[in-house]
C-alpha positions as CSV (number, residue, x, y, z in Angstrom):
1,X,-49.7,54.8,211.6
2,X,-47.3,52.8,213.8
3,X,-44.3,53.9,211.7
4,X,-45.4,57.6,211.9
5,X,-46.1,57.7,215.6
6,X,-42.5,56.4,216.3
7,X,-40.8,58.7,213.8
8,X,-38.1,60.6,215.7
9,X,-36.8,64.2,215.4
10,X,-33.1,65.0,215.1
11,X,-32.9,64.8,218.9
12,X,-34.7,61.5,218.9
13,X,-37.9,62.9,220.3
14,X,-41.1,61.2,219.3
15,X,-44.8,62.3,219.5
16,X,-45.2,60.4,222.8
17,X,-42.4,62.5,224.3
18,X,-44.1,65.8,223.4
19,X,-47.5,64.6,224.6
20,X,-45.9,63.4,227.8
21,X,-44.4,66.8,228.4
22,X,-47.8,68.5,228.1
23,X,-49.6,65.8,230.2
24,X,-52.5,65.3,227.8
25,X,-54.0,61.9,228.9
26,X,-56.3,61.6,225.9
27,X,-53.4,62.1,223.4
28,X,-51.1,59.8,225.4
29,X,-53.7,57.0,225.5
30,X,-54.5,57.4,221.8
31,X,-50.8,57.3,220.8
32,X,-50.1,54.2,223.0
33,X,-53.3,52.2,222.7
34,X,-54.5,53.0,219.1
35,X,-51.4,54.1,217.3
36,X,-48.9,51.8,218.9
37,X,-46.4,54.3,220.2
38,X,-43.2,52.7,221.7
39,X,-43.2,53.4,225.4
40,X,-39.5,52.7,225.7
41,X,-38.0,54.9,223.0
42,X,-35.3,57.2,224.4
43,X,-34.4,60.6,223.3
44,X,-30.8,61.7,222.7
45,X,-30.3,62.1,226.4
46,X,-31.5,58.5,227.1
47,X,-34.7,59.9,228.7
48,X,-37.9,57.8,228.5
49,X,-41.4,59.1,228.9
50,X,-41.1,58.4,232.7
51,X,-38.1,60.8,232.9
52,X,-39.9,63.4,230.7
53,X,-43.1,63.2,232.8
54,X,-41.1,63.7,236.0
55,X,-39.2,66.7,234.5
56,X,-42.4,68.3,233.3
57,X,-44.2,67.7,236.6
58,X,-46.9,65.6,235.0
59,X,-48.2,63.1,237.7
60,X,-51.0,61.8,235.5
61,X,-48.6,60.8,232.8
62,X,-46.4,59.1,235.4
63,X,-49.4,57.2,236.8
64,X,-50.5,56.2,233.3
65,X,-47.1,54.8,232.3
66,X,-46.7,53.1,235.7
67,X,-50.0,51.3,235.2
68,X,-48.7,50.1,231.8
69,X,-45.9,48.4,233.6
70,X,-43.0,50.9,233.2
71,X,-40.3,50.7,235.8
72,X,-40.3,53.7,238.2
73,X,-36.5,53.2,238.5
74,X,-35.7,53.2,234.8
75,X,-32.3,54.9,234.0
76,X,-31.2,57.5,231.4
77,X,-27.7,57.7,230.0
78,X,-26.5,59.5,233.1
79,X,-28.0,56.8,235.3
80,X,-30.7,59.1,236.6
81,X,-34.1,57.9,237.5
82,X,-37.4,59.8,237.1
83,X,-37.1,60.6,240.8
84,X,-33.7,62.3,240.2
85,X,-35.3,64.4,237.5
86,X,-38.3,65.3,239.7
87,X,-35.9,66.6,242.3
88,X,-33.7,68.4,239.9
89,X,-36.6,70.2,238.2
90,X,-38.4,70.9,241.4
91,X,-41.4,69.0,240.2
92,X,-43.2,68.5,243.5
93,X,-46.4,66.9,242.2
94,X,-44.3,64.4,240.2
95,X,-42.0,63.8,243.1
96,X,-45.0,62.9,245.4
97,X,-46.5,60.6,242.8
98,X,-43.2,58.9,242.3
99,X,-42.7,58.4,246.0
100,X,-46.1,56.6,246.2
101,X,-44.7,54.1,243.6
102,X,-42.0,52.9,246.0
103,X,-38.9,54.0,244.0
104,X,-35.4,53.2,244.9
105,X,-34.5,56.2,247.1
106,X,-30.8,55.3,247.1
107,X,-30.4,55.0,243.3
108,X,-27.2,56.9,242.3
109,X,-26.5,58.7,239.1
110,X,-23.1,58.9,237.5
111,X,-21.9,61.4,240.0
112,X,-23.1,59.2,242.9
113,X,-26.0,61.6,243.7
114,X,-29.1,60.1,245.2
115,X,-32.4,62.0,244.7
116,X,-31.8,63.6,248.2
117,X,-28.4,65.0,247.0
118,X,-30.1,66.6,244.1
119,X,-33.1,67.9,246.1
120,X,-30.8,69.9,248.4
121,X,-29.6,72.6,246.0
122,X,-33.1,72.8,244.5
123,X,-34.4,74.2,247.8
124,X,-33.2,77.7,246.9
125,X,-35.2,78.1,243.7
126,X,-38.2,76.2,245.2
127,X,-38.1,78.4,248.4
128,X,-39.2,75.3,250.4
129,X,-37.8,72.2,252.0
130,X,-40.9,70.1,251.3
131,X,-39.2,67.9,248.7
132,X,-36.3,67.1,251.0
133,X,-38.6,66.3,253.8
134,X,-40.8,64.1,251.6
135,X,-37.7,62.1,250.7
136,X,-36.6,61.8,254.3
137,X,-40.0,60.8,255.5
138,X,-39.9,57.9,252.9
139,X,-36.6,56.8,254.3
140,X,-33.9,58.4,252.1
141,X,-30.4,58.0,253.6
142,X,-29.1,61.2,255.1
143,X,-25.6,59.7,255.2
144,X,-25.3,58.5,251.6
145,X,-22.1,59.6,250.0
146,X,-21.7,60.8,246.5
147,X,-18.6,60.1,244.3
148,X,-16.7,62.9,246.1
149,X,-17.5,61.6,249.5
150,X,-20.2,64.3,250.2
151,X,-23.4,63.7,252.1
152,X,-26.5,65.6,251.2
153,X,-25.9,67.9,254.2
154,X,-22.6,69.0,252.6
155,X,-24.5,70.3,249.5
156,X,-26.5,72.9,251.4
157,X,-25.8,76.2,249.5
158,X,-24.0,78.7,251.7
159,X,-25.9,81.6,250.1
160,X,-29.2,80.0,250.9
161,X,-31.7,81.9,253.0
162,X,-30.8,81.4,256.7
163,X,-34.3,80.1,257.5
164,X,-34.1,77.5,254.8
165,X,-30.6,76.6,255.8
166,X,-31.6,76.0,259.4
167,X,-34.7,74.0,258.2
168,X,-32.4,71.8,256.1
169,X,-29.8,71.3,258.8
170,X,-32.5,70.3,261.2
171,X,-34.1,67.8,258.8
172,X,-30.8,66.3,257.8
173,X,-29.4,65.8,261.3
174,X,-32.4,64.3,263.1
């Protein structure tokens, strides 16, 4: 069973990755506790179950893996953390669970982006600044520079709704 449960697809996805994406606690616990699924197996993008849970907005999966001792700041091949992915995919429930786990808010990916840098452009599709404000309330650095010397403020999309633009500007300049 252990060999089967860790058998990977062509993209190096395993059963635990698929179960994580769908957030089924009973399947997750069965795969890990009874079948011996490897928590740390990475897909072809270097993503672990923590990254996949964050991308898929699965807070219960995040909590489960965190209680098993997985690092909330684990990195993928682009040096992104689960918090980066929660911001990128606009996964608000996952973002809030991750924030409760004391992640490194200043972790930088290969472009030098912090989660706050990534949350700014996501505001447009989300239609809300809640994620940005949640990061700021936890202490994210408004003045952090990416590899091109840009602050999160500099990434506010010019075509963004004026109300959201003003809300972001206000939050980022306080």
